[in-house]
Each structure stands twice: as structure tokens, then as C-alpha cells.
MARKOL-584940 format. One line per 8 residues: number of its first residue (from 1); their letters; for each residue x, y, z of C-alpha. Coordinates in pm, 1 decimal. Example, Ala and Ser with C-alpha at 12.3 -4.5 7.8 and 13.67 -1.06 7.14 Angstrom:
BEGIN
1 = as = 1230.0,-450.0,780.0; 1367.0,-106.0,714.0
// end
This chain:
BEGIN
1 = mtapvacg = 10263.7,11167.2,7494.3; 9934.6,11110.2,7675.9; 9634.1,11237.2,7480.9; 9485.5,11568.2,7601.2; 9180.8,11561.6,7825.9; 8903.3,11793.1,7708.7; 8739.8,12016.3,7969.2; 8381.1,12119.1,7909.1
9 = velglddv = 8256.3,11769.1,7832.7; 8193.1,11482.1,8072.3; 8499.6,11369.6,8265.3; 8548.6,11008.2,8371.9; 8763.1,10850.6,8641.4; 9024.2,10758.3,8381.6; 9043.9,11124.3,8275.5; 9105.7,11234.4,8632.3
17 = cavardra = 9378.8,10973.8,8679.9; 9538.7,11060.2,8344.8; 9574.1,11429.5,8432.5; 9658.8,11371.5,8798.3; 9905.6,11086.1,8769.7; 10014.8,11061.6,8406.7; 10045.4,11439.2,8360.5; 9811.0,11433.9,8059.5
25 = pvelapgv = 9762.9,11784.7,7915.5; 9424.2,11955.0,7918.3; 9240.2,12162.6,7662.7; 8911.9,12349.6,7647.4; 8650.7,12164.0,7445.2; 8499.6,12334.6,7140.5; 8235.5,12588.7,7237.0; 8364.8,12643.5,7591.0
33 = eerlraer = 8505.7,12992.5,7527.6; 8176.0,13101.1,7371.3; 7980.8,12962.5,7668.6; 8207.9,13138.7,7916.4; 8175.3,13469.9,7735.7; 7795.5,13443.2,7739.1; 7795.6,13367.8,8112.1; 8037.7,13652.0,8173.7
41 = navdavvd = 7803.5,13887.9,7994.9; 7532.1,13781.9,8237.0; 7757.0,13863.0,8533.2; 7846.5,14200.3,8383.3; 7477.5,14276.9,8329.9; 7403.9,14208.5,8696.9; 7693.4,14428.4,8801.0; 7595.1,14709.4,8564.0
49 = ggvpaygv = 7233.3,14693.9,8677.2; 7316.8,14683.0,9048.4; 7104.3,14370.2,9084.7; 7153.3,14195.2,9422.9; 7340.2,13869.1,9358.2; 7509.7,13670.5,9632.8; 7886.8,13696.7,9617.5; 7871.4,13913.5,9304.9
57 = ttglgprs = 7720.3,14241.2,9419.6; 7680.1,14144.9,9787.4; 7906.9,14015.3,10059.0; 7941.3,13651.2,10158.2; 7802.9,13442.3,10443.8; 7661.6,13661.0,10722.4; 7753.1,13967.3,10511.8; 7526.6,13865.7,10225.0
65 = gyaltrde = 7294.2,14153.5,10312.5; 7568.7,14405.8,10244.2; 7547.6,14562.2,9896.8; 7883.7,14627.8,9732.6; 7946.9,14934.2,9524.1; 8100.0,14893.6,9179.8; 8422.1,15049.0,9307.5; 8449.6,14773.0,9570.7
73 = laafslrt = 8409.6,14476.8,9337.3; 8770.4,14436.1,9218.4; 8908.0,14454.7,9571.2; 8630.3,14223.7,9694.2; 8729.4,13953.0,9444.6; 9089.3,13967.7,9568.4; 8977.6,13968.9,9932.8; 8760.0,13665.3,9866.8
81 = irgrvnav = 9075.9,13471.7,9778.2; 9318.1,13624.2,10027.6; 9076.0,13601.6,10320.0; 9033.8,13226.9,10270.5; 9397.1,13121.6,10239.1; 9372.1,12950.2,10576.2; 9422.4,12575.1,10527.0; 9681.8,12409.8,10751.3
89 = geplptdt = 9887.6,12093.0,10770.3; 10122.3,11914.6,10535.4; 10076.0,11979.4,10163.0; 9847.5,11758.6,9958.5; 10023.9,11528.0,9710.6; 10081.2,11668.1,9364.2; 9842.7,11420.9,9201.7; 9563.3,11538.6,9431.8
97 = vraamllr = 9633.5,11904.1,9353.5; 9633.4,11832.3,8980.3; 9305.0,11644.2,9010.5; 9150.6,11930.8,9208.0; 9264.7,12186.2,8949.0; 9120.0,11970.0,8671.7; 8784.6,11937.8,8847.4; 8758.9,12311.8,8914.2
105 = lggiargg = 8853.1,12380.5,8552.4; 8607.4,12117.2,8429.6; 8326.5,12267.4,8635.6; 8396.5,12615.3,8500.9; 8412.9,12485.4,8144.7; 8084.2,12295.3,8170.0; 7902.8,12612.2,8269.5; 7728.1,12788.1,8553.8
113 = sgaspava = 8018.7,12964.2,8721.7; 8017.6,13294.9,8535.9; 8397.3,13305.8,8548.8; 8600.8,13518.6,8314.7; 8733.0,13304.7,8028.4; 9081.7,13403.6,8144.3; 9029.1,13202.0,8466.3; 8978.5,12881.2,8266.5
121 = rqlagmln = 9276.3,12957.5,8043.7; 9496.4,13023.9,8347.6; 9404.6,12696.2,8519.9; 9464.4,12504.3,8195.4; 9798.0,12679.9,8146.1; 9910.4,12597.2,8499.2; 9819.1,12230.4,8459.5; 9998.3,12201.8,8126.3
129 = agvhpvvp = 10307.9,12381.9,8255.2; 10320.2,12182.5,8580.7; 10257.7,12478.5,8812.9; 10111.2,12310.5,9122.4; 9992.9,12529.7,9410.8; 10095.9,12420.2,9758.1; 9763.2,12327.4,9919.2; 9759.3,12226.4,10289.2
137 = rtgsigaa = 9567.9,11915.4,10381.1; 9312.6,12049.6,10632.3; 9065.5,12328.1,10573.3; 8721.4,12206.9,10461.2; 8405.4,12090.1,10634.5; 8238.6,11961.0,10318.4; 8043.2,12272.7,10223.6; 8280.6,12391.8,9948.0
145 = dlcqlahv = 8656.0,12357.9,9993.6; 8695.5,12734.7,10028.4; 9004.9,12749.6,10246.8; 9194.2,12492.2,10037.1; 9097.4,12612.5,9690.7; 9196.5,12965.7,9795.0; 9556.3,12835.4,9793.0; 9504.1,12754.0,9424.3
153 = gevvigeg = 9342.2,13091.1,9367.0; 9630.6,13285.8,9515.5; 9876.8,13125.0,9272.5; 9639.7,13208.0,8986.7; 9675.3,13575.5,9084.5; 10051.5,13547.8,9132.2; 10068.5,13501.8,9508.8; 10120.9,13208.8,9746.3
161 = raelsgei = 10355.5,12916.5,9675.8; 10370.9,12659.1,9400.0; 10577.4,12357.4,9299.7; 10737.1,12360.8,8957.0; 10972.9,12084.8,8842.8; 11027.6,11974.3,9202.1; 11108.1,12323.3,9334.7; 10885.8,12525.5,9568.7
169 = ldgaealr = 10862.3,12884.4,9444.7; 10666.0,13200.6,9504.5; 10349.6,13188.5,9298.1; 10454.5,13482.4,9081.8; 10795.7,13326.7,9009.1; 10640.6,12988.9,8925.4; 10406.5,13157.5,8676.9; 10692.9,13358.8,8526.4
177 = ragleplt = 10909.0,13050.8,8470.7; 10609.8,12877.2,8312.5; 10553.7,13168.3,8077.1; 10226.9,13271.6,8243.4; 10108.0,13606.3,8378.4; 9925.7,13660.8,8708.7; 9550.4,13699.4,8657.4; 9364.3,14009.4,8770.5
185 = pgpkdglv = 9027.1,13870.3,8886.1; 8702.6,14042.5,8792.0; 8368.1,14033.9,8975.2; 8281.4,13681.5,9095.8; 8618.3,13538.9,8979.1; 8755.9,13523.4,9332.7; 8453.2,13328.7,9453.1; 8465.5,13097.0,9149.2
193 = lcttnavt = 8826.1,13006.5,9226.8; 8743.5,12922.2,9588.8; 8405.5,12756.9,9562.2; 8291.4,12394.9,9494.4; 8428.6,12075.3,9649.9; 8701.5,12014.8,9392.5; 8962.7,11910.4,9650.5; 8727.4,11666.0,9822.0
201 = aaiaalal = 8617.6,11521.2,9488.9; 8979.6,11493.2,9373.4; 9082.4,11294.0,9681.2; 8771.7,11077.5,9653.9; 8823.9,11012.0,9281.4; 9182.8,10896.1,9324.3; 9082.3,10690.0,9628.2; 8802.8,10528.0,9428.0
209 = adaedali = 9048.6,10430.6,9154.5; 9284.6,10289.1,9417.1; 9002.2,10108.0,9595.4; 8895.5,9940.3,9271.6; 9251.4,9813.3,9228.9; 9272.9,9713.2,9595.8; 8959.5,9501.3,9562.7; 9112.3,9317.0,9268.0
217 = aaqavvsv = 9430.9,9264.3,9471.0; 9222.9,9131.2,9760.5; 9048.0,8883.6,9531.7; 9382.2,8767.5,9394.3; 9527.9,8722.2,9744.8; 9220.1,8530.3,9860.9; 9266.1,8290.4,9570.6; 9614.6,8207.0,9705.8
225 = tyegfran = 9473.8,8153.3,10054.6; 9215.4,7916.7,9904.4; 9498.8,7712.7,9752.5; 9715.0,7714.0,10066.0; 9423.1,7619.1,10290.8; 9291.7,7372.2,10029.8; 8955.5,7535.3,10078.3; 8614.5,7406.2,9984.9
233 = vspldpra = 8496.7,7613.4,9687.2; 8131.8,7500.4,9700.5; 8021.2,7839.0,9845.6; 8141.6,7994.8,9518.0; 7917.4,7773.5,9306.1; 7674.0,7984.1,9099.5; 7383.3,7776.5,9231.5; 7474.7,7861.9,9590.2
241 = qaarpspg = 7517.3,8227.4,9501.4; 7185.1,8238.8,9314.9; 7002.2,8108.3,9620.8; 7065.0,8445.4,9788.4; 7238.1,8686.8,9550.9; 7378.7,8931.9,9803.6; 7487.4,9253.4,9626.1; 7817.2,9195.4,9448.8
249 = speaaahl = 7863.5,8842.6,9584.2; 7780.9,8639.5,9269.3; 8025.7,8851.0,9067.6; 8297.5,8818.9,9334.3; 8244.5,8441.4,9349.2; 8260.2,8409.8,8971.0; 8580.7,8612.8,8968.2; 8739.0,8385.8,9230.4
257 = ltllrggr = 8645.0,8077.6,9031.4; 8804.0,8234.5,8723.1; 9124.4,8297.5,8919.3; 9126.3,7938.1,9045.9; 9079.5,7798.9,8696.1; 9363.8,7570.9,8588.1; 9425.6,7429.2,8935.5; 9295.6,7124.3,9119.1
265 = ltdpaaar = 9095.2,7313.1,9379.0; 8779.9,7338.3,9169.0; 8755.9,6957.1,9173.5; 8499.9,6876.8,9447.8; 8728.4,6599.1,9571.7; 9008.2,6849.8,9645.0; 8847.3,7008.2,9952.4; 8987.3,6898.4,10288.7
273 = rvqdpisi = 8684.5,7004.1,10489.6; 8309.6,7001.8,10448.6; 8290.8,7361.4,10573.6; 8567.3,7617.6,10617.5; 8590.7,7915.3,10857.8; 8371.0,8211.8,10768.9; 8665.9,8432.5,10670.8; 8732.1,8187.4,10385.6
281 = rcasqvhg = 8384.8,8054.7,10318.4; 8223.6,8400.1,10298.0; 8494.9,8589.5,10113.6; 8267.3,8652.3,9817.1; 7993.7,8801.0,10035.4; 8234.1,9047.6,10199.7; 8424.1,9132.5,9883.2; 8092.5,9164.7,9702.8
289 = alastldt = 7977.5,9412.5,9967.3; 8289.2,9622.3,9900.5; 8224.1,9604.8,9526.7; 7862.9,9706.5,9580.9; 7977.5,9999.0,9794.2; 8208.8,10115.2,9517.1; 7903.7,10110.9,9289.6; 7727.1,10353.9,9524.8
297 = vrpaldae = 8028.2,10586.5,9541.9; 8045.9,10637.1,9165.1; 7719.2,10828.9,9108.5; 7767.8,11046.9,9417.2; 8119.5,11129.4,9301.8; 8009.9,11183.7,8942.7; 7778.4,11460.0,9063.3; 8085.1,11643.3,9196.4
305 = ingsgdnp = 8305.9,11570.4,8894.8; 8054.9,11665.6,8626.8; 7800.7,11885.5,8805.1; 7814.3,12250.7,8903.4; 7873.0,12318.9,9271.1; 7883.7,12694.5,9212.9; 7687.1,12923.2,9440.1; 7548.5,13143.3,9298.8
313 = lvrddgti = 7479.1,12974.0,8966.2; 7460.2,13152.5,8632.6; 7157.6,12992.0,8466.0; 7100.8,12935.0,8095.4; 6862.9,13229.9,8077.9; 7134.2,13464.6,8204.4; 6991.4,13504.9,8554.5; 7194.9,13440.4,8867.5
321 = astgnfht = 7046.8,13243.4,9156.9; 7156.2,13109.3,9492.6; 7194.2,12730.0,9516.9; 7268.8,12458.9,9769.1; 7484.9,12264.1,9523.5; 7795.0,12306.7,9740.1; 7645.7,12073.8,10004.7; 7772.4,11713.7,9988.2
329 = palalvld = 7578.1,11483.9,10225.6; 7537.2,11207.0,9965.8; 7911.0,11195.2,9901.0; 7992.8,11200.1,10271.9; 7755.0,10912.5,10343.3; 7886.4,10685.1,10068.0; 8247.3,10760.3,10162.0; 8165.0,10667.4,10521.9
337 = tlalalhr = 8023.6,10340.9,10389.4; 8333.6,10281.7,10179.4; 8552.5,10326.8,10486.3; 8344.1,10069.7,10674.5; 8357.6,9827.4,10381.6; 8736.2,9858.5,10361.1; 8761.2,9778.0,10731.3; 8534.9,9475.1,10697.1
345 = taslsvqr = 8741.1,9342.3,10405.4; 9070.3,9403.0,10587.4; 8933.8,9231.0,10897.6; 8860.0,8918.4,10694.1; 9215.1,8920.4,10558.2; 9364.6,8921.5,10908.8; 9130.9,8642.4,11015.6; 9230.7,8430.6,10715.4
353 = mqrlltgr = 9595.9,8475.0,10797.8; 9530.0,8355.9,11153.3; 9354.5,8046.9,11017.3; 9654.3,7972.5,10793.3; 9882.9,7989.8,11098.6; 9664.6,7752.6,11302.7; 9788.3,7402.8,11225.4; 9479.7,7217.4,11349.2
361 = lsglpddl = 9271.5,7411.3,11094.3; 9512.3,7444.5,10803.7; 9677.1,7101.9,10820.9; 10010.1,7285.6,10792.8; 10285.5,7352.6,11050.2; 10186.3,7598.2,11320.3; 10279.7,7955.6,11225.8; 10377.3,7817.2,10882.3
369 = savgpgss = 10721.8,7750.1,11024.2; 10947.0,7554.3,10792.3; 11181.3,7448.1,11076.2; 10943.4,7349.0,11356.0; 10851.8,7490.4,11698.8; 11194.9,7647.9,11749.1; 11098.8,7916.1,11497.5; 10844.7,8196.4,11535.8
377 = gfgpllki = 10749.4,8160.4,11171.5; 10475.0,8400.3,11067.2; 10343.3,8450.0,11420.5; 10495.5,8798.1,11465.3; 10367.6,8907.6,11124.1; 10013.6,8832.8,11240.3; 10058.8,9107.6,11498.9; 10149.8,9348.6,11218.7
385 = gqalltei = 9825.7,9265.5,11042.1; 9630.9,9313.1,11364.6; 9801.2,9647.1,11435.0; 9722.7,9770.4,11084.5; 9362.9,9657.6,11124.4; 9329.3,9860.8,11445.0; 9445.7,10170.6,11260.5; 9202.0,10101.6,10977.0
393 = rhratpvs = 8916.1,10042.9,11219.7; 8957.5,10376.1,11396.2; 8980.0,10559.3,11063.8; 8654.4,10394.3,10958.4; 8451.0,10578.6,11222.8; 8168.8,10762.2,11040.1; 8236.6,11135.4,11015.6; 7907.3,11242.7,10858.1
401 = ldspsgad = 7754.0,11222.3,11207.1; 7910.4,11557.9,11296.2; 7739.7,11876.1,11180.4; 7956.2,12189.2,11201.0; 7778.4,12523.7,11217.2; 7909.6,12872.6,11154.1; 7866.7,13205.8,10975.8; 7631.7,13355.2,11233.0
409 = gveddasn = 7403.0,13053.2,11215.6; 7334.8,13097.9,10844.9; 7566.7,12813.1,10745.1; 7413.2,12573.3,10992.7; 7499.8,12237.1,10840.3; 7797.9,12072.5,10672.4; 7870.6,11716.5,10564.7; 8239.2,11665.2,10654.5
417 = asyaaarl = 8282.8,11501.8,10314.0; 8632.4,11648.4,10301.9; 8754.7,11440.4,10593.9; 8545.9,11143.8,10480.2; 8761.3,11149.5,10165.8; 9089.0,11257.5,10327.0; 9119.4,10949.7,10551.6; 9074.0,10706.9,10260.6
425 = pgmlrrfr = 9427.4,10721.9,10110.3; 9577.8,10633.2,10449.3; 9326.9,10352.9,10496.6; 9406.6,10215.7,10152.0; 9782.4,10220.8,10220.8; 9723.8,10016.5,10535.6; 9477.7,9791.8,10353.3; 9745.4,9704.0,10097.1
433 = lvlaveal = 9992.0,9625.1,10376.5; 9734.1,9392.5,10534.1; 9692.0,9217.7,10198.5; 10070.7,9194.0,10167.5; 10092.0,9014.3,10502.1; 9821.5,8769.7,10394.5; 9990.6,8723.0,10055.6; 10321.7,8632.9,10221.5
441 = aatqavel = 10153.7,8384.2,10454.4; 9935.9,8236.0,10179.2; 10234.7,8192.2,9946.9; 10426.7,8013.2,10224.0; 10119.3,7797.3,10285.6; 10098.6,7703.5,9916.6; 10465.5,7603.1,9915.4; 10421.5,7392.6,10228.1
449 = aapaalgd = 10100.1,7233.5,10099.2; 10257.4,7167.8,9755.3; 9932.9,7121.6,9555.7; 9966.6,6925.9,9231.7; 9855.6,7227.2,9024.2; 9783.5,7590.9,9102.0; 9510.0,7803.9,8953.6; 9600.8,8079.4,8710.8
457 = gpslvtra = 9545.1,8359.8,8962.4; 9739.1,8203.6,9250.6; 10024.3,8127.2,9009.7; 10043.0,8497.1,8917.1; 10040.0,8610.4,9277.9; 10287.0,8357.3,9416.9; 10537.2,8435.5,9140.9; 10505.8,8807.8,9211.1
465 = vreaaapl = 10543.7,8752.6,9585.3; 10855.1,8542.2,9538.3; 11010.5,8806.8,9316.7; 10968.6,9048.9,9606.1; 11047.3,8822.1,9903.0; 11220.7,8489.4,9959.9; 11048.6,8203.7,10147.5; 11068.3,8224.2,10525.9
473 = tddrassq = 11306.2,7936.9,10596.6; 11412.3,8066.9,10939.0; 11342.1,8365.3,11161.7; 11452.8,8693.1,11003.6; 11349.3,9054.7,10963.4; 11041.8,9070.4,10740.3; 10945.3,9438.8,10744.2; 11093.4,9505.5,10403.2
481 = dvervaat = 10926.6,9192.1,10265.8; 10585.6,9333.4,10358.3; 10664.5,9674.6,10211.3; 10798.2,9527.4,9885.6; 10505.3,9291.8,9839.6; 10258.8,9577.0,9895.8; 10440.9,9807.7,9654.7; 10541.4,9567.8,9378.6
489 = algpdlia = 10387.5,9220.4,9401.3; 10039.0,9367.2,9450.8; 10109.7,9666.8,9229.4; 9989.8,9778.8,8886.7; 10147.1,9487.1,8696.1; 9955.1,9230.1,8898.5; 9631.7,9427.7,8873.2; 9670.4,9444.8,8494.6
497 = avrtldpa = 9745.6,9073.1,8475.1; 9440.1,8984.9,8685.9; 9221.8,9205.9,8466.5; 9356.6,9017.6,8166.1; 9257.7,8687.3,8327.2; 8907.1,8819.5,8387.3; 8816.0,9111.7,8158.3; 8482.4,9144.1,8341.1
505 = yrrggr = 8680.5,9330.4,8607.8; 8754.8,9674.8,8466.8; 8785.0,10032.8,8581.4; 8446.1,10174.7,8675.2; 8260.9,9850.6,8739.4; 8239.2,9476.7,8685.5
// end
């Protein structure tokens, strides 16, 4: 059984993936219950004293000037949830919902929310029992995921819909089968359940983990293209890299040289050309730029995973104050940059494939056809790569440029971080398909070129590709080849094997 993940201490990307994808259980870290009780006492003191506190003793948004009576508070907490159950679209994947629940629980446990301890216990119980609220995909503008997290909140109180063991049930029935009781929220609990950007951060965290793996897959595929093209590796030389150490490029070049170790290509006499096309010659600069972008995503995401986005915030001295911690411009900007970096890297992959198919450049048969001009070879597959690239390019359009405004002009800015994150999983799926197309072409090129010895990395990749797809000896349907290579040949086993070849490449950095 996977070890429990403690909530109330710092969470890492591996923790998020363990709970989201490996169904690791969660537990409250020592001292969390005591912290929550102290914060709850502060909330109760504000309520008892009639002190104005946003969302606790006053209304929300444009109604923040309205003072609530004590008799209204219980109903107000319920209305806060019910009035925001407005997200639309297809449901988010279960791993995303689990990650979002973990991050909301983690934020509560680390302090500042003022939630009743029962809220934390309920979220932990739902995660451990596999009660997963049905959360629609669209409903946030990046200033707290209110209308999506409300779908989690309504299951907490025994309403809405939830998935349990593959079955969609009423929230109350899902809780009953899991041995849990609906929660009656107290003052501020409704707002706590809806506030922060836990859904956005969950999507971004899982996308970051997938992007780290995708970069390693891209490096591995490029190493095969180097072998098939019989590329000149002098641009990877540490002396060349040191002359202008573009962010991430020296590390990417060193990684490629490690993958090519064991083959003939690192011998200066092995290169066919003095200078190769840019898509091959400058792979380390582009892949290094993607790696550098991932480095900028991590701290912005860590602020969401381990910080408090609660508004208002219960401070250590027991006072309650309004904050702007729900606003996410830094995250939106770095996710925009990540989308652009993924497009740039995918574009290079398509260009490399085209160079492999061009006989006058590759020294191989046109379209990598094994039977001559009577066969289309890999020509049609190039169009698949180009079509995928078009879809990636349009999804890479920056979304932080928009600035939604609402709530009577009081909420007059938002980051769109939610959509900046939401488009990434689809981009990464297409990115892997692009790499699969290049991997198929590069493996065919290696077999046609028949080098005397392959590097360790290309050997790994070509074996994995051939387990998923046979050589293209004549025209045939190749759709399933692409899908299988993306899903299996470039999957977790290959990523683990490449990390073993070069331990400098690990989760969370190089």
C-alpha cells in the first residue's frame, strides 16, 4: 500500500501525484487539529463580537457591506456553497479532482482558513474512501475556483453528485456507502470549501509532472533522430555550450550526449555534414528553453500548493483580515510561457521529421520508403504531425492577456490561470503524439541507415518503438502505430529507463 501523505506540512509534486494517481491515503499531520481549533476559536470570537469580517459576518463581493445577523450565518454558509454550484462542461478526470481535494485539504491544514476541524476530517475521509465529487471542467477565471470547488463543497454537505467505485451517485448516498455523514457547515465553512485556486493548481501540478516526463521523452526521441540522420554532435560539445550558456541548454546537451554514449555518433568522424539543419543542430537550445520554463513554473505553483489563498485570512494573532492571495497572475504568466515552450518544442519535432523524409538532406530514401517511389512511406504521417502542431499552436495563445471584470466593478481583474492550466493536458496529449510520429520516422531512419553501433538511449527507444509497431515495409494504416507508440513506447517504462541512464534528470529538476 502506498504510504500516507501528511496534510499540514509541505506538499511536493510527488505527493500530489501519489494521492491523485496512485490513490495514496491522506492523514492530518501532528498538531493540525490543535491549529484548526485555535483558528476556529478566532472565527467564533469574531462572530460572537459582531466584528465586521468579509465573508464571515458580512456578505460577499458587492454585498460585502451587508452585515449578517447571527441567525443568518448558518444559512449563509450553505448559500455560499449552493449559490456557486455553477460550473459547466464535461467532468474533470478523477485524478484532477483528487489532486484538488488534496490541495484544499492541505491549505486548510497548514492554517489560515479558520475552517471547522470537521471540514478537514471530511475531506480526508472522502479522499481515503474514494468519494470523488463530479466537478465540471469550466467555471473559473483565475480568482479562486469558486464555481468548481462548490461542486466539492456540495458533496461535503451531502448534496450534488459523486463517483464511488466507478458509479455516479447522489452525494448523500456516496457518503453513506463510504461510512461518512454529511457535514453541517458553520460560519465561514462554506466560503472555505469554495475559495482558493485548488482546481487550477491541481491541473497545473499534474501537467507539470507530465511535462517533465514529456521533455525526457523528447530528448530520447531526438537522440534517435540524431542516429538516423547521422547528425553532427559538435553543437552539443560542452565547450560550444559554455560559449553562450543559454538557460537549460548546457544541461540538455549533456543529457543528449549521455543518451548517445555507447554509439559511434560521438566520434567526430561519424558526422555526414559540417552543419545540420537548425531543428537538429539547436535541439539543446529549444529543449533547454522548455526545461528552463519548467523551472519557472515550479515556484509559482508551489505558492498555490503550499500557501494560503484564503480570503479572509485568519492570522496567527487571531485577527481576520482581507487578502489578495486568491489572485494568480504569476501562475497564469508562467503557464502561458509553458504553453509557448511546448509549441516551440513540438514545432522542432515536426521539422526534424520533415528533414528525415527529405532524401537530399538525410541521405536516406525519400519519405523513408523501404520499397521506392511507388510507396508513400512516411509522407502521410508528416501531415499528422503538422495537423497536431496546428492544434498545439492555437492552444498556446496567451490567455493572461484577457482581464475579466465583475461583481459590480469590485472584482475588476482576474488572471485566467484556470484556463491557462486547463489547456495544458490537451496540449501534452498532442505533444506526445507528435513525438510518437517522430519516433516512428527516426526508428525507420536508423534501420535504413544501419549504423555500426547505437547509443544507449536510441537503443532503448528503438526497441520500445518496435515492440509497439512493426517497420513500415509497405503502405498500410499507421494510426494505431502512432497511438501505441505514444501510450507505451514513450510511456512510464521508457521515462524510468532514461532516468536510470542519466540520474541527473529527476522529478522536480535536473
